[in-house]
NUMAR-184692 format. One record per residue (C-alpha): chain; residue in one letter; x, y, z. Coordinates in Angstrom, 1 decimal. Each point is the difference from the previous one (the first is absolute). Layout:
# residues N
+------+------+--------+--------+--------+
: unit : code :     xx :     yy :     zz :
+------+------+--------+--------+--------+
:    A :    A :      X :      Y :      Z :
...
+------+------+--------+--------+--------+
***
This chain:
# residues 69
+------+------+--------+--------+--------+
: unit : code :     xx :     yy :     zz :
+------+------+--------+--------+--------+
:    A :    M : -109.9 :  114.5 : -130.0 :
:    A :    I :    3.5 :    0.4 :   -1.5 :
:    A :    G :    0.9 :   -2.8 :   -2.3 :
:    A :    Q :   -3.6 :   -1.2 :   -0.2 :
:    A :    T :   -2.6 :    0.4 :   -2.8 :
:    A :    R :   -3.6 :    0.5 :    0.8 :
:    A :    L :   -2.8 :   -0.3 :   -2.6 :
:    A :    Q :   -2.6 :    2.7 :    0.2 :
:    A :    N :   -3.2 :   -0.1 :   -2.0 :
:    A :    N :    1.2 :   -3.2 :   -1.7 :
:    A :    I :    2.6 :    2.0 :   -2.0 :
:    A :    E :    3.3 :   -1.7 :   -0.3 :
:    A :    P :    3.1 :    2.0 :    0.5 :
:    A :    V :    1.9 :    1.1 :   -3.1 :
:    A :    K :    3.4 :   -1.6 :   -0.3 :
:    A :    P :    2.8 :    2.1 :   -1.5 :
:    A :    I :    1.1 :   -1.1 :   -3.5 :
:    A :    I :    3.7 :   -0.9 :    0.2 :
:    A :    S :    1.5 :   -0.5 :   -3.4 :
:    A :    K :    3.2 :   -1.9 :   -0.5 :
:    A :    R :    2.7 :    2.3 :   -1.2 :
:    A :    K :    2.5 :   -1.0 :   -2.6 :
:    A :    P :    3.5 :   -0.4 :    1.5 :
:    A :    L :    2.2 :    3.0 :   -0.9 :
:    A :    R :    3.3 :   -1.8 :    0.3 :
:    A :    Y :    1.7 :   -2.3 :   -2.5 :
:    A :    K :    0.6 :   -3.5 :    1.4 :
:    A :    E :    3.3 :   -0.3 :   -1.8 :
:    A :    N :    1.4 :    3.2 :    1.5 :
:    A :    D :    2.0 :    0.1 :    3.2 :
:    A :    Y :   -1.0 :    3.3 :    1.6 :
:    A :    S :    2.6 :   -0.4 :    2.8 :
:    A :    L :    2.8 :    0.8 :   -2.5 :
:    A :    E :    1.3 :    3.5 :   -0.6 :
:    A :    G :   -1.3 :    1.7 :   -3.1 :
:    A :    S :   -2.3 :    2.7 :   -1.5 :
:    A :    Y :   -3.7 :   -0.3 :    0.4 :
:    A :    L :   -2.9 :    2.0 :   -1.5 :
:    A :    V :   -2.3 :    1.5 :    2.6 :
:    A :    T :   -3.4 :    1.5 :   -1.0 :
:    A :    I :   -1.6 :    2.5 :    2.4 :
:    A :    C :   -3.6 :    1.1 :   -0.4 :
:    A :    T :   -0.9 :    3.3 :    1.7 :
:    A :    K :   -3.4 :    1.5 :    0.9 :
:    A :    E :   -1.3 :    2.1 :   -2.9 :
:    A :    H :    3.2 :   -0.7 :   -2.0 :
:    A :    Q :    2.1 :    2.5 :    2.1 :
:    A :    M :    3.5 :    0.4 :   -1.2 :
:    A :    L :    1.9 :   -0.6 :    3.2 :
:    A :    F :    3.5 :   -0.4 :   -1.5 :
:    A :    G :    0.1 :    2.8 :   -2.5 :
:    A :    G :   -1.3 :    0.2 :   -3.6 :
:    A :    I :    0.7 :   -0.6 :   -3.6 :
:    A :    V :    1.6 :    3.0 :   -1.8 :
:    A :    N :    0.9 :   -0.2 :   -3.7 :
:    A :    G :   -0.4 :   -3.8 :    0.2 :
:    A :    E :    2.4 :   -0.4 :    2.9 :
:    A :    M :   -0.6 :   -0.5 :    3.7 :
:    A :    N :    0.7 :    3.1 :    2.1 :
:    A :    C :    0.3 :   -1.2 :    3.6 :
:    A :    N :   -1.0 :    2.1 :    2.9 :
:    A :    R :    1.7 :   -0.5 :    3.4 :
:    A :    T :   -2.0 :   -3.1 :    0.8 :
:    A :    G :    0.7 :   -1.4 :   -3.5 :
:    A :    K :    3.7 :    0.5 :    0.4 :
:    A :    I :   -0.1 :   -1.9 :    3.3 :
:    A :    A :   -1.9 :   -2.9 :   -1.7 :
:    A :    E :    2.4 :    0.1 :   -2.9 :
:    A :    Q :    3.0 :   -0.6 :    2.3 :
+------+------+--------+--------+--------+
***
């Protein structure tokens, strides 16, 4: 019964809630042009994958130095 919905005991299937996401890009910006862009990366349990902050400055590990390049 792939792709079909069957009612059992008169209980209707639960439809997933799909919220409309706010667009993350500015309409006025041409992203095909060369330039600098800010990238935010969220990690599981806030792991510091690229190094850490020491005395208020970023201290990159090997992966962080690759990302920085």
